[in-house]
Backbone bond lengths (Angstrom), bond angles and torsions (degrees), N, CA, C in turn:
res aa  C-N    CA-C-N  psi(-1)  N-CA   C-N-CA  omega(-1)  CA-C   N-CA-C  phi
1 X - - - 1.453 - - 1.532 108.36 -
2 X 1.318 116.67 128.39 1.461 120.97 -177.50 1.518 111.66 -74.51
3 X 1.322 115.02 150.64 1.462 121.07 173.01 1.531 107.69 -69.56
4 X 1.321 116.40 139.34 1.462 122.60 -175.99 1.522 110.00 -113.62
5 X 1.318 115.56 131.68 1.468 122.38 173.60 1.511 106.91 -116.21
6 X 1.334 116.23 127.15 1.462 122.22 179.88 1.525 108.45 -103.66
7 X 1.341 116.21 123.63 1.456 122.46 178.98 1.523 107.77 -108.21
8 X 1.346 116.38 125.71 1.464 121.69 -176.61 1.527 108.68 -117.43
9 X 1.329 116.50 115.85 1.465 121.02 178.90 1.520 107.90 -161.05
10 X 1.339 116.23 137.05 1.465 119.70 -177.53 1.529 112.69 -79.35
11 X 1.328 118.42 -9.87 1.469 120.63 179.62 1.527 110.33 -80.24
12 X 1.336 117.64 123.73 1.464 120.73 -174.30 1.532 114.62 -62.71
13 X 1.346 118.64 -27.61 1.463 119.88 -176.77 1.528 113.82 -81.19
14 X 1.324 117.50 -5.01 1.467 121.09 -178.10 1.535 111.20 -63.61
15 X 1.325 117.14 -40.29 1.466 119.27 180.00 1.527 110.96 -59.57
16 X 1.334 117.33 -46.75 1.472 120.34 179.25 1.528 110.74 -61.75
17 X 1.320 116.44 -42.34 1.462 121.38 -179.73 1.527 111.23 -60.71
18 X 1.328 117.42 -48.46 1.465 121.09 -179.57 1.529 111.44 -66.90
19 X 1.325 116.97 -40.94 1.474 119.51 178.71 1.535 110.53 -62.89
20 X 1.333 116.59 -37.09 1.457 120.52 178.21 1.535 110.40 -69.87
21 X 1.332 117.74 -45.77 1.461 122.06 -176.90 1.531 112.36 -65.98
22 X 1.332 116.79 -32.39 1.464 121.53 -176.89 1.533 111.81 -111.16
23 X 1.334 115.90 25.93 1.462 122.42 -177.36 1.531 111.66 -53.30
24 X 1.333 116.45 -46.80 1.471 120.82 -176.79 1.534 110.96 -63.34
25 X 1.328 116.76 -46.25 1.464 120.87 -179.19 1.522 111.36 -65.77
26 X 1.328 116.61 -38.80 1.470 120.16 -179.86 1.528 110.56 -70.07
27 X 1.330 116.66 -40.29 1.462 120.38 -179.95 1.526 111.13 -64.80
28 X 1.332 116.60 -37.16 1.470 120.57 -179.17 1.532 112.00 -84.70
29 X 1.340 116.59 2.73 1.476 123.13 -179.92 1.532 112.49 59.79
30 X 1.343 115.85 30.51 1.478 118.93 175.48 1.533 109.03 -62.64
31 X 1.341 115.12 -36.68 1.462 122.38 173.03 1.519 107.72 -158.71
32 X 1.323 115.95 168.57 1.460 121.41 173.97 1.522 107.47 -116.84
33 X 1.326 115.56 155.32 1.465 120.68 178.78 1.513 109.02 -120.55
34 X 1.330 114.06 140.04 1.451 121.16 173.30 1.527 105.74 -121.79
35 X 1.312 117.27 155.77 1.459 121.01 -173.99 1.523 110.00 -131.37
36 X 1.334 115.52 139.84 1.461 122.56 174.72 1.521 107.19 -129.78
37 X 1.338 116.75 140.59 1.466 120.01 -177.48 1.520 113.51 -100.17
38 X 1.348 116.90 6.67 1.462 120.15 175.92 1.526 108.48 -155.80
39 X 1.328 115.35 161.59 1.464 119.38 179.00 1.532 111.70 -64.24
40 X 1.348 119.69 -43.83 1.467 118.72 177.46 1.541 112.46 -60.31
41 X 1.339 116.82 -39.48 1.463 120.27 177.42 1.530 109.60 -63.97
42 X 1.329 116.67 -39.09 1.473 120.61 178.49 1.527 110.93 -63.29
43 X 1.324 117.39 -42.85 1.471 120.47 179.28 1.522 110.79 -63.10
44 X 1.330 116.71 -37.87 1.472 120.46 176.76 1.527 109.76 -64.26
45 X 1.348 117.26 -41.59 1.469 120.81 178.96 1.525 110.99 -65.59
46 X 1.336 116.49 -39.25 1.475 120.57 178.75 1.525 109.29 -62.14
47 X 1.336 117.15 -42.46 1.464 121.02 178.85 1.527 110.52 -64.00
48 X 1.337 117.02 -41.52 1.461 120.85 179.59 1.528 111.75 -69.86
49 X 1.330 116.65 -25.71 1.463 121.28 -177.10 1.524 111.77 -85.55
50 X 1.323 117.16 13.77 1.466 120.45 -176.46 1.524 112.19 -56.24
51 X 1.325 117.01 -32.86 1.463 119.76 -178.96 1.536 112.68 -99.28
52 X 1.325 116.76 0.93 1.464 120.80 179.07 1.522 109.36 -97.46
53 X 1.310 116.05 164.32 1.458 120.56 178.97 1.518 110.55 -86.70
54 X 1.335 116.41 69.05 1.459 121.51 175.97 1.525 107.13 -70.86
55 X 1.344 116.81 119.33 1.468 118.86 -176.52 1.517 112.93 -113.34
56 X 1.342 118.39 -15.59 1.459 119.98 -175.18 1.515 110.37 -160.90
57 X 1.335 115.22 141.12 1.459 121.69 171.93 1.525 106.78 -118.85
58 X 1.332 116.34 128.03 1.465 122.87 174.43 1.518 106.07 -111.79
59 X 1.328 117.77 117.39 1.461 119.20 -175.29 1.521 112.72 -129.39
60 X 1.321 114.66 133.64 1.456 120.98 170.78 1.527 107.42 -65.90
61 X 1.318 116.77 149.71 1.472 119.90 177.96 1.520 110.26 -86.23
62 X 1.340 116.93 -47.64 1.462 120.80 -172.91 1.516 111.50 -90.02
63 X 1.330 114.59 99.27 1.466 121.31 177.14 1.521 107.74 -134.37
64 X 1.329 117.61 149.80 1.466 119.58 178.11 1.529 110.64 -65.30
65 X 1.319 115.77 149.49 1.465 119.76 -178.96 1.512 109.56 76.96
66 X 1.311 116.40 -117.37 1.463 121.50 -179.69 1.529 109.25 -82.07
67 X 1.331 116.38 121.92 1.469 120.16 -179.29 1.527 110.66 -79.15
68 X 1.324 114.75 169.99 1.459 119.95 175.67 1.518 111.94 -62.22
69 X 1.344 116.96 -33.48 1.471 119.69 178.05 1.524 111.20 -68.95
70 X 1.352 117.19 -28.84 1.473 120.77 174.49 1.530 110.43 -74.75
71 X 1.325 115.81 -35.82 1.464 121.71 179.27 1.534 111.48 -66.73
72 X 1.326 116.01 -39.58 1.456 122.11 -172.18 1.535 115.00 -49.55
73 X 1.347 120.14 -56.08 1.470 118.09 -178.88 1.530 113.31 -65.58
74 X 1.327 116.93 -30.97 1.473 120.15 179.25 1.524 111.12 -69.74
75 X 1.338 115.90 -41.04 1.469 120.06 177.76 1.527 109.92 -66.78
76 X 1.341 117.11 -40.78 1.464 121.30 179.92 1.537 110.63 -66.09
77 X 1.327 116.39 -34.67 1.473 120.28 177.95 1.529 110.34 -68.42
78 X 1.334 116.06 -42.41 1.469 120.59 -178.58 1.523 111.19 -69.76
79 X 1.330 117.64 -39.41 1.467 122.57 -177.11 1.532 109.47 -138.17
80 X 1.323 118.34 76.34 1.475 121.33 -174.91 1.525 113.94 -61.05
81 X 1.325 117.15 -21.65 1.472 120.17 -178.45 1.526 112.77 -83.53
82 X 1.329 117.33 -7.73 1.471 121.31 -175.31 1.533 110.04 -98.90
83 X 1.344 117.09 117.20 1.467 118.85 177.90 1.531 110.97 -68.12
84 X 1.334 114.38 147.38 1.458 121.55 177.72 1.527 107.42 -120.58
85 X 1.322 116.19 121.91 1.463 121.14 175.97 1.527 107.26 -106.81
86 X 1.319 115.36 128.01 1.454 120.72 -178.67 1.529 109.76 -91.34
87 X 1.340 115.31 149.52 1.462 122.41 178.55 1.525 107.33 -127.97
88 X 1.332 116.66 134.16 1.459 119.27 -178.61 1.519 111.50 -147.20
89 X 1.314 115.40 152.55 1.463 120.38 173.19 1.529 109.49 -82.98
90 X 1.327 115.98 -13.16 1.467 121.38 -176.15 1.513 109.68 -115.76
91 X 1.327 116.78 86.45 1.463 120.82 -174.14 1.509 114.02 -87.74
92 X 1.338 117.29 39.19 1.457 119.75 -179.60 1.532 110.48 -73.64
93 X 1.305 115.65 164.49 1.464 121.93 -174.82 1.527 111.93 -62.83
94 X 1.327 117.72 -36.46 1.474 121.00 179.96 1.528 110.78 -65.61
95 X 1.334 117.39 -41.81 1.466 121.07 177.59 1.524 109.77 -62.82
96 X 1.335 116.66 -44.41 1.467 121.38 178.86 1.528 110.20 -60.12
97 X 1.330 116.47 -45.80 1.469 121.04 -179.05 1.535 110.84 -60.89
98 X 1.336 115.77 -46.59 1.474 120.02 -179.68 1.526 111.19 -61.79
99 X 1.335 116.53 -44.37 1.467 120.70 -177.87 1.528 110.76 -63.83
100 X 1.330 117.01 -47.20 1.463 120.14 -178.51 1.528 111.16 -68.59
101 X 1.344 117.04 -37.52 1.464 120.73 178.14 1.527 111.27 -64.47
102 X 1.340 116.31 -30.34 1.468 120.55 -179.59 1.530 112.21 -83.85
103 X 1.341 116.68 -1.64 1.464 118.97 175.58 1.510 116.13 108.31
104 X 1.354 117.64 8.48 1.466 119.61 178.63 1.523 109.97 -65.53
105 X 1.324 116.15 143.57 1.463 121.43 177.46 1.519 111.21 -81.54
106 X 1.328 117.17 -13.88 1.453 121.55 179.75 1.512 110.35 178.88
107 X 1.339 115.12 173.79 1.459 120.84 -179.33 1.528 108.29 -141.41
108 X 1.329 116.79 125.64 1.457 122.97 175.29 1.516 107.85 -111.91
109 X 1.336 116.33 144.38 1.456 119.58 175.94 1.522 109.73 -104.60
110 X 1.330 115.03 150.60 1.460 121.56 176.64 1.514 108.33 -84.67
111 X 1.326 121.05 143.32 1.454 124.41 -4.03 1.531 110.80 -67.86
112 X 1.320 115.13 139.69 1.462 121.54 -175.60 1.526 110.46 -67.61
113 X 1.318 115.56 134.57 1.464 121.69 173.33 1.534 105.64 -83.39
114 X 1.341 116.46 93.54 1.463 120.40 -173.01 1.524 114.44 -63.95
115 X 1.339 120.50 -35.67 1.467 118.23 175.23 1.534 112.47 -60.73
116 X 1.327 117.01 -39.05 1.475 120.14 178.10 1.526 109.80 -69.17
117 X 1.340 117.02 -42.10 1.469 120.35 177.96 1.524 110.50 -63.33
118 X 1.332 117.64 -41.34 1.473 121.51 178.51 1.533 109.76 -58.87
119 X 1.324 116.03 -42.53 1.465 121.15 178.69 1.533 110.81 -63.66
120 X 1.327 116.91 -42.25 1.467 121.18 179.46 1.530 110.37 -65.88
121 X 1.328 117.84 -41.75 1.466 121.41 177.37 1.525 109.59 -62.02
122 X 1.325 117.18 -41.71 1.463 121.01 177.21 1.517 111.98 -59.25
123 X 1.341 115.68 -42.18 1.470 120.50 178.81 1.540 110.81 -63.00
124 X 1.339 116.24 -45.55 1.470 121.08 179.52 1.528 110.23 -64.29
125 X 1.327 116.10 -41.96 1.455 121.63 -179.83 1.533 110.60 -62.27
126 X 1.334 116.58 -46.57 1.460 120.67 178.02 1.525 110.99 -60.95
127 X 1.318 116.24 -41.92 1.470 120.72 179.78 1.536 110.53 -64.39
128 X 1.337 116.77 -40.59 1.467 120.95 -177.71 1.526 112.19 -74.01
129 X 1.341 116.32 -27.18 1.465 118.67 -175.02 1.526 112.48 -109.20
130 X 1.334 116.22 3.26 1.459 118.83 -179.66 1.507 112.77 71.54
131 X 1.355 116.38 26.93 1.461 121.28 179.36 1.521 111.41 -77.59
132 X 1.347 117.50 -160.97 1.481 122.09 -174.57 1.499 115.35 -58.56
C-alpha cells in the first residue's frame, strides 16, 4: 500500500503544480497524492483514508469557509499520528505561532520552496516507513 499525502488548497491549479513538482516521485510510486479543495472535503478524505497509509497532510491556511487553522485540530484529532504542514501566502510570525501552537508540524510560505518541501516529505516518509 502506497504512502498517501493529502494536499488541501482551494486554488484549482495547485493539483497540477504539485503533480508537476513531484512527477518523479509519483511515477516511481514513492507515494501517492490526493487533493481536496476545502477543509470539509479534506476531513471527509481523512475519514475515508482510515485504512490507507496517510502519512502527511499539507494544507493552505487561507481558504473560504473553514480555514486551514480550523482544519488543523480536527485533522489531528481524527489522525493524531499524521503530521500536518501548513502553507500560507502570509508567513508572518503571528501566523507561524498560531499554526505551531495548534499542532502544525511546520509552516511553508508561498511561493513554496519545492526542494525544501521535497526534503521534508522525504523525512516524513522515512519516519513513517522506517527508512533511513
